[in-house]
Backbone as XML, in Angstrom:
<?xml version="1.0"?>
<chain id="A" units="angstrom">
  <residue number="1" name="MET">
    <atom name="N" x="0.850" y="-1.179" z="0.000"/>
    <atom name="CA" x="0.000" y="0.000" z="0.000"/>
    <atom name="C" x="0.899" y="1.246" z="0.000"/>
  </residue>
  <residue number="2" name="LYS">
    <atom name="N" x="0.570" y="2.201" z="-0.842"/>
    <atom name="CA" x="1.340" y="3.437" z="-0.908"/>
    <atom name="C" x="1.112" y="4.260" z="0.359"/>
  </residue>
  <residue number="3" name="LYS">
    <atom name="N" x="2.116" y="5.047" z="0.721"/>
    <atom name="CA" x="2.042" y="5.840" z="1.961"/>
    <atom name="C" x="0.901" y="6.855" z="1.924"/>
  </residue>
  <residue number="4" name="LYS">
    <atom name="N" x="0.619" y="7.413" z="0.756"/>
    <atom name="CA" x="-0.475" y="8.381" z="0.656"/>
    <atom name="C" x="-1.817" y="7.698" z="0.940"/>
  </residue>
  <residue number="5" name="GLU">
    <atom name="N" x="-2.008" y="6.507" z="0.390"/>
    <atom name="CA" x="-3.240" y="5.755" z="0.631"/>
    <atom name="C" x="-3.332" y="5.321" z="2.092"/>
  </residue>
  <residue number="6" name="LEU">
    <atom name="N" x="-2.217" y="4.883" z="2.656"/>
    <atom name="CA" x="-2.175" y="4.503" z="4.064"/>
    <atom name="C" x="-2.563" y="5.690" z="4.939"/>
  </residue>
  <residue number="7" name="TYR">
    <atom name="N" x="-2.014" y="6.843" z="4.637"/>
    <atom name="CA" x="-2.326" y="8.060" z="5.396"/>
    <atom name="C" x="-3.818" y="8.394" z="5.302"/>
  </residue>
  <residue number="8" name="ARG">
    <atom name="N" x="-4.412" y="8.257" z="4.117"/>
    <atom name="CA" x="-5.852" y="8.528" z="3.964"/>
    <atom name="C" x="-6.686" y="7.588" z="4.830"/>
  </residue>
  <residue number="9" name="HIS">
    <atom name="N" x="-6.293" y="6.310" z="4.900"/>
    <atom name="CA" x="-7.002" y="5.357" z="5.747"/>
    <atom name="C" x="-6.864" y="5.718" z="7.229"/>
  </residue>
  <residue number="10" name="LEU">
    <atom name="N" x="-5.698" y="6.187" z="7.618"/>
    <atom name="CA" x="-5.482" y="6.596" z="9.006"/>
    <atom name="C" x="-6.321" y="7.827" z="9.350"/>
  </residue>
  <residue number="11" name="VAL">
    <atom name="N" x="-6.409" y="8.769" z="8.434"/>
    <atom name="CA" x="-7.248" y="9.961" z="8.640"/>
    <atom name="C" x="-8.709" y="9.538" z="8.795"/>
  </residue>
  <residue number="12" name="ASP">
    <atom name="N" x="-9.143" y="8.592" z="7.974"/>
    <atom name="CA" x="-10.509" y="8.094" z="8.052"/>
    <atom name="C" x="-10.765" y="7.425" z="9.408"/>
  </residue>
  <residue number="13" name="ALA">
    <atom name="N" x="-9.831" y="6.614" z="9.863"/>
    <atom name="CA" x="-9.974" y="5.938" z="11.163"/>
    <atom name="C" x="-10.044" y="6.972" z="12.283"/>
  </residue>
  <residue number="14" name="ALA">
    <atom name="N" x="-9.199" y="7.974" z="12.226"/>
    <atom name="CA" x="-9.220" y="9.033" z="13.237"/>
    <atom name="C" x="-10.577" y="9.735" z="13.243"/>
  </residue>
  <residue number="15" name="SER">
    <atom name="N" x="-11.091" y="10.016" z="12.069"/>
    <atom name="CA" x="-12.392" y="10.678" z="11.949"/>
    <atom name="C" x="-13.500" y="9.853" z="12.587"/>
  </residue>
  <residue number="16" name="ARG">
    <atom name="N" x="-13.448" y="8.540" z="12.390"/>
    <atom name="CA" x="-14.504" y="7.680" z="12.914"/>
    <atom name="C" x="-14.477" y="7.536" z="14.430"/>
  </residue>
  <residue number="17" name="ILE">
    <atom name="N" x="-13.364" y="7.901" z="15.068"/>
    <atom name="CA" x="-13.343" y="7.878" z="16.536"/>
    <atom name="C" x="-13.419" y="9.287" z="17.115"/>
  </residue>
  <residue number="18" name="GLY">
    <atom name="N" x="-13.705" y="10.269" z="16.255"/>
    <atom name="CA" x="-13.945" y="11.627" z="16.732"/>
    <atom name="C" x="-12.740" y="12.546" z="16.750"/>
  </residue>
  <residue number="19" name="ILE">
    <atom name="N" x="-11.708" y="12.198" z="15.993"/>
    <atom name="CA" x="-10.531" y="13.067" z="15.888"/>
    <atom name="C" x="-10.476" y="13.627" z="14.474"/>
  </residue>
  <residue number="20" name="ARG">
    <atom name="N" x="-10.554" y="14.943" z="14.370"/>
    <atom name="CA" x="-10.456" y="15.597" z="13.063"/>
    <atom name="C" x="-8.988" y="15.881" z="12.788"/>
  </residue>
  <residue number="21" name="VAL">
    <atom name="N" x="-8.530" y="15.579" z="11.594"/>
    <atom name="CA" x="-7.150" y="15.863" z="11.193"/>
    <atom name="C" x="-7.164" y="17.131" z="10.347"/>
  </residue>
  <residue number="22" name="ALA">
    <atom name="N" x="-6.430" y="18.123" z="10.820"/>
    <atom name="CA" x="-6.352" y="19.404" z="10.113"/>
    <atom name="C" x="-4.910" y="19.628" z="9.680"/>
  </residue>
  <residue number="23" name="GLU">
    <atom name="N" x="-4.694" y="19.706" z="8.377"/>
    <atom name="CA" x="-3.350" y="19.952" z="7.871"/>
    <atom name="C" x="-3.114" y="21.453" z="7.781"/>
  </residue>
  <residue number="24" name="GLN">
    <atom name="N" x="-2.021" y="21.889" z="8.385"/>
    <atom name="CA" x="-1.662" y="23.303" z="8.411"/>
    <atom name="C" x="-0.190" y="23.442" z="8.056"/>
  </residue>
  <residue number="25" name="ASN">
    <atom name="N" x="0.174" y="24.557" z="7.462"/>
    <atom name="CA" x="1.583" y="24.855" z="7.221"/>
    <atom name="C" x="2.136" y="25.465" z="8.509"/>
  </residue>
  <residue number="26" name="LEU">
    <atom name="N" x="2.776" y="24.640" z="9.325"/>
    <atom name="CA" x="3.257" y="25.094" z="10.627"/>
    <atom name="C" x="4.517" y="25.942" z="10.537"/>
  </residue>
  <residue number="27" name="ARG">
    <atom name="N" x="5.144" y="25.964" z="9.396"/>
    <atom name="CA" x="6.387" y="26.739" z="9.248"/>
    <atom name="C" x="6.115" y="28.244" z="9.159"/>
  </residue>
  <residue number="28" name="VAL">
    <atom name="N" x="4.915" y="28.626" z="8.757"/>
    <atom name="CA" x="4.614" y="30.052" z="8.608"/>
    <atom name="C" x="4.199" y="30.698" z="9.927"/>
  </residue>
  <residue number="29" name="THR">
    <atom name="N" x="4.054" y="29.895" z="10.984"/>
    <atom name="CA" x="3.622" y="30.451" z="12.270"/>
    <atom name="C" x="4.704" y="31.276" z="12.932"/>
  </residue>
  <residue number="30" name="GLY">
    <atom name="N" x="5.979" y="31.009" z="12.580"/>
    <atom name="CA" x="7.071" y="31.724" z="13.216"/>
    <atom name="C" x="7.418" y="31.142" z="14.580"/>
  </residue>
  <residue number="31" name="VAL">
    <atom name="N" x="6.703" y="30.102" z="14.966"/>
    <atom name="CA" x="6.921" y="29.434" z="16.242"/>
    <atom name="C" x="7.357" y="28.011" z="15.930"/>
  </residue>
  <residue number="32" name="ASN">
    <atom name="N" x="8.240" y="27.453" z="16.740"/>
    <atom name="CA" x="8.686" y="26.081" z="16.536"/>
    <atom name="C" x="7.559" y="25.141" z="16.954"/>
  </residue>
  <residue number="33" name="ALA">
    <atom name="N" x="6.617" y="24.896" z="16.062"/>
    <atom name="CA" x="5.447" y="24.060" z="16.351"/>
    <atom name="C" x="5.607" y="22.703" z="15.688"/>
  </residue>
  <residue number="34" name="LYS">
    <atom name="N" x="5.042" y="21.679" z="16.335"/>
    <atom name="CA" x="5.079" y="20.324" z="15.800"/>
    <atom name="C" x="3.666" y="19.785" z="15.684"/>
  </residue>
  <residue number="35" name="SER">
    <atom name="N" x="3.498" y="18.782" z="14.862"/>
    <atom name="CA" x="2.204" y="18.121" z="14.716"/>
    <atom name="C" x="1.826" y="17.468" z="16.040"/>
  </residue>
  <residue number="36" name="GLY">
    <atom name="N" x="0.513" y="17.433" z="16.319"/>
    <atom name="CA" x="0.076" y="16.779" z="17.535"/>
    <atom name="C" x="-1.415" y="16.905" z="17.771"/>
  </residue>
  <residue number="37" name="LEU">
    <atom name="N" x="-1.890" y="16.150" z="18.757"/>
    <atom name="CA" x="-3.306" y="16.120" z="19.120"/>
    <atom name="C" x="-3.585" y="17.194" z="20.150"/>
  </residue>
  <residue number="38" name="CYS">
    <atom name="N" x="-4.686" y="17.897" z="19.960"/>
    <atom name="CA" x="-5.103" y="18.898" z="20.934"/>
    <atom name="C" x="-6.632" y="18.918" z="20.985"/>
  </residue>
  <residue number="39" name="GLN">
    <atom name="N" x="-7.138" y="19.613" z="21.973"/>
    <atom name="CA" x="-8.581" y="19.751" z="22.104"/>
    <atom name="C" x="-8.925" y="21.219" z="21.945"/>
  </residue>
  <residue number="40" name="VAL">
    <atom name="N" x="-9.824" y="21.501" z="21.002"/>
    <atom name="CA" x="-10.230" y="22.864" z="20.707"/>
    <atom name="C" x="-11.741" y="22.948" z="20.863"/>
  </residue>
  <residue number="41" name="LYS">
    <atom name="N" x="-12.185" y="23.718" z="21.841"/>
    <atom name="CA" x="-13.612" y="23.892" z="22.113"/>
    <atom name="C" x="-14.338" y="22.550" z="22.197"/>
  </residue>
  <residue number="42" name="GLY">
    <atom name="N" x="-13.733" y="21.603" z="22.910"/>
    <atom name="CA" x="-14.355" y="20.301" z="23.127"/>
    <atom name="C" x="-14.181" y="19.301" z="21.999"/>
  </residue>
  <residue number="43" name="GLU">
    <atom name="N" x="-13.548" y="19.699" z="20.910"/>
    <atom name="CA" x="-13.335" y="18.812" z="19.766"/>
    <atom name="C" x="-11.864" y="18.418" z="19.704"/>
  </residue>
  <residue number="44" name="TYR">
    <atom name="N" x="-11.610" y="17.109" z="19.514"/>
    <atom name="CA" x="-10.236" y="16.647" z="19.352"/>
    <atom name="C" x="-9.788" y="16.892" z="17.917"/>
  </residue>
  <residue number="45" name="VAL">
    <atom name="N" x="-8.631" y="17.540" z="17.793"/>
    <atom name="CA" x="-8.079" y="17.875" z="16.485"/>
    <atom name="C" x="-6.611" y="17.469" z="16.475"/>
  </residue>
  <residue number="46" name="TYR">
    <atom name="N" x="-6.225" y="16.724" z="15.448"/>
    <atom name="CA" x="-4.816" y="16.420" z="15.256"/>
    <atom name="C" x="-4.313" y="17.410" z="14.219"/>
  </residue>
  <residue number="47" name="ILE">
    <atom name="N" x="-3.453" y="18.318" z="14.651"/>
    <atom name="CA" x="-2.909" y="19.317" z="13.734"/>
    <atom name="C" x="-1.657" y="18.730" z="13.096"/>
  </residue>
  <residue number="48" name="MET">
    <atom name="N" x="-1.722" y="18.555" z="11.795"/>
    <atom name="CA" x="-0.650" y="17.898" z="11.038"/>
    <atom name="C" x="0.062" y="18.926" z="10.172"/>
  </residue>
  <residue number="49" name="ASP">
    <atom name="N" x="1.382" y="18.929" z="10.221"/>
    <atom name="CA" x="2.172" y="19.796" z="9.354"/>
    <atom name="C" x="2.039" y="19.288" z="7.917"/>
  </residue>
  <residue number="50" name="LYS">
    <atom name="N" x="1.389" y="20.061" z="7.072"/>
    <atom name="CA" x="1.114" y="19.589" z="5.711"/>
    <atom name="C" x="2.361" y="19.511" z="4.841"/>
  </residue>
  <residue number="51" name="LYS">
    <atom name="N" x="3.474" y="20.060" z="5.279"/>
    <atom name="CA" x="4.716" y="20.016" z="4.506"/>
    <atom name="C" x="5.501" y="18.720" z="4.739"/>
  </residue>
  <residue number="52" name="LEU">
    <atom name="N" x="5.065" y="17.873" z="5.674"/>
    <atom name="CA" x="5.759" y="16.611" z="5.942"/>
    <atom name="C" x="5.485" y="15.614" z="4.824"/>
  </residue>
  <residue number="53" name="PRO">
    <atom name="N" x="6.419" y="14.693" z="4.580"/>
    <atom name="CA" x="6.153" y="13.636" z="3.600"/>
    <atom name="C" x="5.061" y="12.699" z="4.109"/>
  </residue>
  <residue number="54" name="ASP">
    <atom name="N" x="4.349" y="12.056" z="3.178"/>
    <atom name="CA" x="3.243" y="11.176" z="3.550"/>
    <atom name="C" x="3.669" y="10.073" z="4.512"/>
  </residue>
  <residue number="55" name="SER">
    <atom name="N" x="4.878" y="9.562" z="4.351"/>
    <atom name="CA" x="5.338" y="8.491" z="5.239"/>
    <atom name="C" x="5.444" y="8.991" z="6.677"/>
  </residue>
  <residue number="56" name="GLU">
    <atom name="N" x="5.905" y="10.207" z="6.870"/>
    <atom name="CA" x="6.022" y="10.762" z="8.217"/>
    <atom name="C" x="4.644" y="11.099" z="8.789"/>
  </residue>
  <residue number="57" name="LYS">
    <atom name="N" x="3.757" y="11.621" z="7.950"/>
    <atom name="CA" x="2.392" y="11.899" z="8.395"/>
    <atom name="C" x="1.722" y="10.615" z="8.870"/>
  </residue>
  <residue number="58" name="ALA">
    <atom name="N" x="1.875" y="9.538" z="8.101"/>
    <atom name="CA" x="1.278" y="8.255" z="8.455"/>
    <atom name="C" x="1.833" y="7.762" z="9.787"/>
  </residue>
  <residue number="59" name="GLY">
    <atom name="N" x="3.129" y="7.875" z="9.981"/>
    <atom name="CA" x="3.741" y="7.429" z="11.228"/>
    <atom name="C" x="3.261" y="8.221" z="12.431"/>
  </residue>
  <residue number="60" name="LEU">
    <atom name="N" x="3.178" y="9.533" z="12.292"/>
    <atom name="CA" x="2.719" y="10.376" z="13.396"/>
    <atom name="C" x="1.266" y="10.078" z="13.759"/>
  </residue>
  <residue number="61" name="LEU">
    <atom name="N" x="0.426" y="9.938" z="12.741"/>
    <atom name="CA" x="-0.985" y="9.672" z="13.010"/>
    <atom name="C" x="-1.181" y="8.272" z="13.590"/>
  </residue>
  <residue number="62" name="ALA">
    <atom name="N" x="-0.405" y="7.302" z="13.115"/>
    <atom name="CA" x="-0.475" y="5.949" z="13.670"/>
    <atom name="C" x="-0.076" y="5.954" z="15.137"/>
  </residue>
  <residue number="63" name="GLN">
    <atom name="N" x="0.927" y="6.737" z="15.471"/>
    <atom name="CA" x="1.368" y="6.840" z="16.860"/>
    <atom name="C" x="0.248" y="7.414" z="17.727"/>
  </residue>
  <residue number="64" name="CYS">
    <atom name="N" x="-0.454" y="8.400" z="17.230"/>
    <atom name="CA" x="-1.591" y="8.969" z="17.951"/>
    <atom name="C" x="-2.687" y="7.929" z="18.126"/>
  </residue>
  <residue number="65" name="LEU">
    <atom name="N" x="-2.982" y="7.182" z="17.060"/>
    <atom name="CA" x="-4.074" y="6.205" z="17.105"/>
    <atom name="C" x="-3.758" y="5.024" z="18.013"/>
  </residue>
  <residue number="66" name="GLN">
    <atom name="N" x="-2.480" y="4.753" z="18.250"/>
    <atom name="CA" x="-2.113" y="3.671" z="19.165"/>
    <atom name="C" x="-2.652" y="3.928" z="20.569"/>
  </residue>
  <residue number="67" name="ASN">
    <atom name="N" x="-2.799" y="5.173" z="20.918"/>
    <atom name="CA" x="-3.247" y="5.543" z="22.260"/>
    <atom name="C" x="-4.764" y="5.700" z="22.351"/>
  </residue>
  <residue number="68" name="GLN">
    <atom name="N" x="-5.477" y="5.307" z="21.314"/>
    <atom name="CA" x="-6.933" y="5.446" z="21.278"/>
    <atom name="C" x="-7.581" y="4.067" z="21.234"/>
  </residue>
  <residue number="69" name="SER">
    <atom name="N" x="-8.829" y="4.005" z="21.624"/>
    <atom name="CA" x="-9.580" y="2.757" z="21.533"/>
    <atom name="C" x="-10.122" y="2.617" z="20.114"/>
  </residue>
  <residue number="70" name="LEU">
    <atom name="N" x="-9.651" y="1.591" z="19.415"/>
    <atom name="CA" x="-10.061" y="1.362" z="18.033"/>
    <atom name="C" x="-10.902" y="0.096" z="17.900"/>
  </residue>
  <residue number="71" name="ASP">
    <atom name="N" x="-11.318" y="-0.487" z="19.015"/>
    <atom name="CA" x="-12.035" y="-1.761" z="19.006"/>
    <atom name="C" x="-13.394" y="-1.688" z="18.324"/>
  </residue>
  <residue number="72" name="ASP">
    <atom name="N" x="-14.034" y="-0.535" z="18.349"/>
    <atom name="CA" x="-15.402" y="-0.417" z="17.847"/>
    <atom name="C" x="-15.495" y="-0.038" z="16.370"/>
  </residue>
  <residue number="73" name="ILE">
    <atom name="N" x="-14.353" y="0.117" z="15.701"/>
    <atom name="CA" x="-14.409" y="0.485" z="14.285"/>
    <atom name="C" x="-13.627" y="-0.531" z="13.460"/>
  </residue>
  <residue number="74" name="TYR">
    <atom name="N" x="-14.036" y="-0.673" z="12.210"/>
    <atom name="CA" x="-13.317" y="-1.562" z="11.303"/>
    <atom name="C" x="-12.185" y="-0.780" z="10.637"/>
  </residue>
  <residue number="75" name="ILE">
    <atom name="N" x="-11.004" y="-1.360" z="10.686"/>
    <atom name="CA" x="-9.843" y="-0.803" z="10.000"/>
    <atom name="C" x="-9.259" y="-1.937" z="9.167"/>
  </residue>
  <residue number="76" name="ILE">
    <atom name="N" x="-8.994" y="-1.675" z="7.895"/>
    <atom name="CA" x="-8.480" y="-2.749" z="7.050"/>
    <atom name="C" x="-7.196" y="-3.316" z="7.668"/>
  </residue>
  <residue number="77" name="PRO">
    <atom name="N" x="-6.977" y="-4.612" z="7.504"/>
    <atom name="CA" x="-5.867" y="-5.283" z="8.189"/>
    <atom name="C" x="-4.492" y="-4.653" z="7.978"/>
  </residue>
  <residue number="78" name="ALA">
    <atom name="N" x="-4.169" y="-4.208" z="6.787"/>
    <atom name="CA" x="-2.850" y="-3.617" z="6.539"/>
    <atom name="C" x="-2.651" y="-2.338" z="7.355"/>
  </residue>
  <residue number="79" name="VAL">
    <atom name="N" x="-3.715" y="-1.558" z="7.503"/>
    <atom name="CA" x="-3.631" y="-0.311" z="8.266"/>
    <atom name="C" x="-3.539" y="-0.627" z="9.754"/>
  </residue>
  <residue number="80" name="ARG">
    <atom name="N" x="-4.349" y="-1.572" z="10.221"/>
    <atom name="CA" x="-4.289" y="-1.958" z="11.638"/>
    <atom name="C" x="-2.908" y="-2.515" z="11.976"/>
  </residue>
  <residue number="81" name="GLU">
    <atom name="N" x="-2.336" y="-3.299" z="11.067"/>
    <atom name="CA" x="-0.999" y="-3.845" z="11.288"/>
    <atom name="C" x="0.034" y="-2.726" z="11.378"/>
  </residue>
  <residue number="82" name="PHE">
    <atom name="N" x="-0.109" y="-1.718" z="10.521"/>
    <atom name="CA" x="0.809" y="-0.575" z="10.563"/>
    <atom name="C" x="0.718" y="0.126" z="11.917"/>
  </residue>
  <residue number="83" name="ILE">
    <atom name="N" x="-0.504" y="0.327" z="12.391"/>
    <atom name="CA" x="-0.697" y="0.989" z="13.690"/>
    <atom name="C" x="-0.083" y="0.138" z="14.807"/>
  </residue>
  <residue number="84" name="ASP">
    <atom name="N" x="-0.370" y="-1.154" z="14.797"/>
    <atom name="CA" x="0.058" y="-2.050" z="15.874"/>
    <atom name="C" x="1.548" y="-2.370" z="15.845"/>
  </residue>
  <residue number="85" name="ASN">
    <atom name="N" x="2.107" y="-2.645" z="14.672"/>
    <atom name="CA" x="3.461" y="-3.192" z="14.588"/>
    <atom name="C" x="4.563" y="-2.184" z="14.346"/>
  </residue>
  <residue number="86" name="THR">
    <atom name="N" x="4.267" y="-1.053" z="13.766"/>
    <atom name="CA" x="5.353" y="-0.129" z="13.474"/>
    <atom name="C" x="5.665" y="0.772" z="14.660"/>
  </residue>
  <residue number="87" name="GLY">
    <atom name="N" x="4.811" y="0.746" z="15.650"/>
    <atom name="CA" x="5.026" y="1.637" z="16.762"/>
    <atom name="C" x="4.828" y="3.087" z="16.377"/>
  </residue>
  <residue number="88" name="GLY">
    <atom name="N" x="4.175" y="3.278" z="15.223"/>
    <atom name="CA" x="3.930" y="4.630" z="14.752"/>
    <atom name="C" x="5.152" y="5.304" z="14.170"/>
  </residue>
  <residue number="89" name="ARG">
    <atom name="N" x="6.223" y="4.540" z="13.977"/>
    <atom name="CA" x="7.439" y="5.155" z="13.413"/>
    <atom name="C" x="7.260" y="5.337" z="11.924"/>
  </residue>
  <residue number="90" name="PRO">
    <atom name="N" x="7.606" y="6.509" z="11.426"/>
    <atom name="CA" x="7.492" y="6.748" z="9.979"/>
    <atom name="C" x="8.473" y="5.924" z="9.187"/>
  </residue>
</chain>
């Protein structure tokens, strides 16, 4: 599976458990900001640096999803294996 497709599946899984993924250009903020999960007005949002390569985006999001309960949603086996076995490393 290509990294871009893997990343899309991870974004979909995050969405189904209530985490919105928002891609932002973090380099223009002027602050040393990194991608990560936050809560904004009661909504969980994973702010992703859109300038990162797809492989790194997939790894970061997989790392976030490892800490979430995914038992109630279907995730295709290759994506679940990536989340479980890679440790979220890009």
